[in-house]
C-alpha positions as CSV (number, residue, x, y, z in Angstrom):
1,M,90.4,116.7,89.2
2,T,89.6,117.7,92.8
3,T,92.6,119.1,94.6
4,E,91.0,121.4,97.1
5,V,92.1,120.9,100.7
6,A,90.7,122.5,103.9
7,T,94.0,123.9,105.3
8,E,92.6,124.1,108.9
9,Y,91.2,120.6,108.8
10,Q,93.2,117.8,110.6
11,F,92.6,114.7,108.5
12,K,92.4,111.6,110.7
13,F,93.9,108.2,109.9
14,I,94.2,104.7,111.3
15,D,97.1,102.9,109.7
16,V,95.7,99.3,109.4
17,G,99.0,97.7,108.5
18,V,102.3,98.8,110.1
19,N,105.2,96.5,111.0
20,L,106.3,98.4,114.2
21,T,108.2,95.3,115.5
22,D,110.8,95.7,112.7
23,P,114.2,96.4,114.2
24,V,114.8,99.4,111.8
25,F,112.5,101.5,114.0
26,R,115.0,100.8,116.8
27,G,117.9,101.8,114.5
28,S,119.1,98.3,113.6
29,Y,119.4,97.3,109.9
30,Y,120.2,93.7,109.0
31,G,121.7,93.1,112.5
32,K,123.8,96.3,112.5
33,Q,123.0,99.2,114.8
34,K,123.3,102.3,112.6
35,H,121.5,104.9,114.8
36,E,119.7,105.4,118.0
37,D,116.2,104.0,118.7
38,D,113.8,106.6,117.3
39,L,110.5,104.9,117.7
40,N,109.1,107.7,119.9
41,A,110.0,110.3,117.3
42,L,108.3,108.3,114.7
43,L,105.2,108.1,116.8
44,E,105.2,111.8,117.3
45,R,105.5,112.4,113.6
46,A,102.5,110.1,113.1
47,R,100.4,111.9,115.6
48,N,101.3,115.3,114.0
49,A,100.1,113.8,110.7
50,G,96.8,112.8,112.1
51,V,97.4,109.1,112.8
52,S,95.3,108.4,115.8
53,G,95.6,104.6,115.8
54,M,97.6,101.8,114.3
55,I,97.2,98.0,113.8
56,I,100.6,96.4,114.3
57,T,101.0,93.4,112.0
58,G,101.9,89.9,113.3
59,T,103.7,87.9,110.6
60,S,104.7,84.8,112.7
61,L,104.1,83.4,116.1
62,G,107.1,85.2,117.6
63,E,106.4,88.5,115.9
64,S,102.7,88.3,116.8
65,Q,103.7,88.0,120.4
66,E,106.0,91.0,120.0
67,A,103.2,92.9,118.2
68,S,100.8,92.1,121.0
69,T,103.2,93.3,123.7
70,L,104.0,96.5,121.7
71,A,100.3,97.2,121.1
72,K,99.6,97.0,124.8
73,E,102.5,99.4,125.5
74,L,101.4,101.9,123.0
75,D,97.6,101.5,123.3
76,F,97.3,100.4,119.6
77,F,96.0,97.1,118.2
78,C,97.5,94.0,116.6
79,T,97.0,91.1,114.3
80,V,98.0,87.5,115.1
81,G,99.0,85.1,112.4
82,C,101.6,83.7,110.1
83,H,102.6,85.3,106.7
84,P,102.7,82.8,103.8
85,T,106.5,83.2,103.5
86,R,106.9,82.2,107.1
87,V,104.6,79.1,107.3
88,G,107.6,76.8,107.2
89,E,107.7,77.6,111.0
90,F,104.6,75.4,111.5
91,D,106.4,72.2,110.8
92,K,109.6,73.2,112.5
93,F,108.0,74.2,115.7
94,M,108.6,72.1,118.8
95,G,105.5,69.8,118.9
96,G,104.8,70.3,115.2
97,A,102.2,72.2,113.3
98,D,99.4,71.5,115.7
99,A,101.3,73.0,118.6
100,Y,102.2,76.1,116.5
101,L,98.5,76.6,115.6
102,A,97.6,76.1,119.3
103,A,100.1,78.7,120.3
104,L,98.5,81.2,117.9
105,D,95.1,80.2,119.2
106,K,96.2,80.8,122.8
107,L,97.7,84.2,121.9
108,V,94.4,85.3,120.3
109,A,92.3,84.0,123.1
110,S,94.3,85.9,125.7
111,N,94.2,89.2,123.9
112,L,90.5,89.8,122.9
113,Q,89.9,92.5,125.4
114,G,91.5,95.7,126.7
115,K,94.6,97.6,125.5
116,G,96.6,96.1,122.7
117,R,93.9,93.6,121.8
118,T,94.0,91.4,118.8
119,V,91.6,92.7,116.1
120,A,92.3,90.3,113.2
121,I,93.8,87.0,112.2
122,G,96.8,87.3,109.9
123,E,98.8,88.3,108.1
124,C,97.9,85.2,106.3
125,G,97.3,84.1,102.7
126,L,99.3,83.1,99.7
127,D,102.5,84.5,98.0
128,Y,103.5,82.8,94.8
129,D,106.2,85.4,94.1
130,R,108.3,83.9,96.9
131,T,107.8,80.2,96.8
132,H,111.4,79.6,97.7
133,F,110.4,80.4,101.3
134,A,107.4,78.0,101.3
135,L,106.0,75.8,98.5
136,P,102.4,76.6,97.3
137,E,101.0,73.5,98.8
138,V,102.5,74.3,102.2
139,Q,101.2,77.9,102.0
140,Q,97.7,76.6,101.2
141,K,97.6,74.2,104.1
142,Y,98.5,76.7,106.7
143,F,96.3,79.4,105.2
144,R,93.4,77.1,105.7
145,S,94.5,76.5,109.3
146,Q,94.4,80.2,110.1
147,L,91.0,80.5,108.6
148,I,89.8,78.2,111.4
149,L,90.9,80.8,113.9
150,A,89.0,83.6,112.2
151,K,85.8,81.4,112.3
152,K,86.4,80.4,115.9
153,Y,86.9,83.9,117.3
154,H,84.7,85.8,114.8
155,L,87.5,88.0,113.9
156,P,88.3,89.7,110.5
157,L,91.1,88.4,108.3
158,F,94.3,90.4,107.5
159,L,95.1,88.9,104.1
160,H,98.1,88.7,101.8
161,S,97.8,87.7,98.1
162,R,100.7,87.9,95.6
163,A,100.5,86.3,92.2
164,A,98.1,83.8,93.7
165,H,94.6,85.2,93.2
166,T,93.0,82.1,91.7
167,D,94.1,79.8,94.5
168,F,93.6,82.5,97.1
169,V,89.9,83.0,96.2
170,K,89.4,79.2,95.7
171,I,90.5,78.5,99.3
172,L,88.4,81.4,100.7
173,R,85.3,80.1,98.9
174,E,85.9,76.5,99.9
175,E,86.3,77.6,103.6
176,G,83.0,79.5,103.5
177,F,84.3,83.0,102.9
178,G,82.8,83.2,99.4
179,E,80.1,85.7,100.2
180,N,79.3,88.2,102.9
181,G,82.8,87.9,104.3
182,G,82.1,84.4,105.6
183,K,79.4,85.4,108.0
184,A,77.6,82.1,107.6
185,V,80.6,80.2,109.0
186,G,81.4,82.6,111.8
187,G,83.7,84.8,109.8
188,K,83.8,88.6,109.9
189,G,85.2,89.4,106.5
190,G,88.6,91.1,106.4
191,V,90.9,93.1,104.3
192,V,93.3,92.2,101.5
193,H,96.1,94.4,102.4
194,S,98.9,96.0,100.3
195,F,96.8,95.3,97.2
196,T,98.6,95.2,93.9
197,G,96.2,93.0,91.8
198,S,94.0,93.8,88.9
199,S,90.7,95.7,88.7
200,E,88.9,92.5,88.0
201,E,90.3,91.0,91.2
202,V,89.1,94.1,93.0
203,S,85.6,93.4,91.8
204,E,85.7,89.8,92.8
205,L,87.0,90.5,96.3
206,M,84.5,93.2,97.0
207,D,81.7,90.9,95.8
208,M,82.9,88.4,98.4
209,G,82.5,91.0,101.1
210,F,86.2,92.0,101.6
211,Y,87.8,95.3,102.1
212,I,90.9,96.3,100.2
213,S,93.8,98.3,101.7
214,V,96.0,100.6,99.7
215,N,99.6,101.8,100.4
216,G,102.5,103.0,98.4
217,C,103.0,99.6,96.7
218,S,99.4,99.8,95.5
219,L,100.2,103.0,93.6
220,K,103.4,102.1,91.7
221,T,102.2,101.5,88.1
222,E,99.4,102.8,85.8
223,E,97.8,99.4,86.1
224,N,97.9,99.7,89.9
225,L,96.3,103.2,89.7
226,K,93.5,101.7,87.5
227,S,92.9,99.1,90.2
228,V,92.7,101.6,93.0
229,K,90.2,103.6,91.0
230,A,88.0,100.5,90.9
231,I,87.9,100.1,94.7
232,H,84.5,101.4,96.0
233,L,85.0,104.0,98.7
234,D,82.9,101.9,101.1
235,K,85.5,99.1,100.7
236,M,88.6,101.2,101.0
237,L,91.1,101.1,103.8
238,L,94.5,103.0,104.1
239,E,97.9,101.8,105.4
240,T,101.6,102.3,105.0
241,D,103.0,98.7,105.6
242,A,105.9,100.6,107.1
243,P,108.9,100.3,107.0
244,W,108.1,98.9,103.5
245,C,106.1,100.3,100.5
246,S,107.5,103.8,100.5
247,M,106.1,106.2,97.8
248,T,109.3,106.8,95.8
249,G,110.2,109.0,92.8
250,G,109.8,106.3,90.2
251,H,106.2,105.4,91.0
252,H,103.3,106.6,89.0
253,S,101.8,108.1,92.1
254,Q,104.3,110.9,92.0
255,Q,102.4,112.8,89.4
256,Y,99.6,113.2,91.9
257,L,101.8,114.1,94.9
258,T,103.1,117.2,93.0
259,T,99.9,118.9,94.0
260,L,100.2,118.1,97.7
261,P,100.2,121.5,99.6
262,L,103.4,122.3,101.4
263,S,101.7,122.3,104.8
264,L,100.7,118.6,104.3
265,R,103.9,117.6,102.6
266,E,105.8,118.6,105.7
267,L,103.6,116.4,107.8
268,Y,103.4,113.4,105.5
269,F,106.9,113.4,104.1
270,P,109.3,115.2,106.5
271,P,112.9,115.7,105.6
272,S,115.1,112.5,105.7
273,T,118.7,111.5,106.0
274,K,120.5,108.2,105.3
275,P,120.8,105.8,108.3
276,E,124.5,106.4,108.5
277,K,123.9,110.2,108.8
278,F,121.0,109.9,111.2
279,T,119.8,113.2,112.6
280,P,117.4,113.2,115.5
281,G,114.0,114.5,114.5
282,K,114.4,113.5,110.8
283,T,113.0,110.5,109.1
284,V,115.3,107.8,107.6
285,K,115.7,107.7,103.8
286,G,114.2,104.4,102.4
287,R,112.3,103.6,105.7
288,N,108.6,104.2,105.3
289,E,106.7,105.6,108.3
290,P,103.0,105.8,109.3
291,C,103.0,109.6,108.8
292,A,103.2,108.9,105.0
293,I,99.6,107.5,105.1
294,G,98.4,111.0,104.2
295,G,100.3,110.8,100.9
296,V,98.4,107.6,100.1
297,A,95.1,109.3,100.9
298,W,96.1,112.3,98.7
299,V,96.6,110.1,95.7
300,V,93.4,108.2,96.3
301,H,91.4,111.4,96.6
302,Q,92.7,112.6,93.2
303,L,92.2,109.2,91.5
304,H,88.6,109.1,92.7
305,D,88.1,112.9,92.1
306,I,86.5,113.5,95.5
307,S,87.7,115.5,98.4
308,M,90.5,114.5,100.7
309,E,88.1,114.9,103.6
310,E,85.7,112.4,102.1
311,V,88.4,109.8,101.4
312,T,89.9,110.1,104.9
313,E,86.5,110.1,106.7
314,K,85.2,107.1,104.8
315,A,88.4,105.1,105.2
316,F,88.5,105.9,108.9
317,G,84.8,104.8,109.3
318,N,85.4,101.6,107.3
319,T,88.3,100.8,109.7
320,L,86.2,101.3,112.8
321,E,83.5,99.1,111.4
322,L,85.6,96.2,110.1
323,F,87.8,95.9,113.2
324,G,85.3,97.0,115.8
325,L,87.5,99.8,117.0
326,N,86.7,102.7,119.4
327,V,89.3,105.4,118.9
């Protein structure tokens, strides 16, 4: 197993999925302020760890607007869309579902150039693990609606699929995304983010022309690790999904992190404290951060038995290509 690391080499990352609009990065947890706003410290830790860019995830109309504003402020990028567990907002919106989709459309159209631009439609897709938020048929309807925006603006998709692969793929195929990422219908492919599916699903999605993004949740179980090994390096992206998907002690990924050199461990997993005992300069226990993306890459490099440098450079290049970035 390859574990060599060039100690003087600064590995570079773009975190393709980070929820920077989450209040926990401002010190607020479930509506309760537990510590000071430490977003700037988080960004400094990310830079120190080699994170040169981030794509801030939009998970609803309101949060997409927030993501767009924050991306402009920080000179990052954003996605615009509605998560499958949030699609109930379409029908509740003033003016109805058509007005909600029109508002998403307007947000995309007004942010295609310059700082903070929209680089993908999403987060959209299907989630059958949490149908108490939105029934499958409702999720399917508004997943299709958002695919229209991807075709209209020739933007990649930022996709979510949980326990719904059959319907997820069926809809993509029916809407023209069954091969070459939907190029024939104006699509530009996309990425299935936070992937936790099977190796067979990996093969099908890659054959359709999609990238697959890996984070801590993608590395929890032995089955997860098998799936990540099945992802071709030219279809691999890296993310944290912060503040979610931390790489915790009970995950099967931990066996690979034991070989992480101390110099990199200090960058990717700095010391932490509980929110109630917040200490400036330290991370918060249980709250994932973009700096941890290096830990994800470290596990991937060992699973694929290739150098850390090759993994990070390939993922970085894939990200530039898919989203049309210049960082």
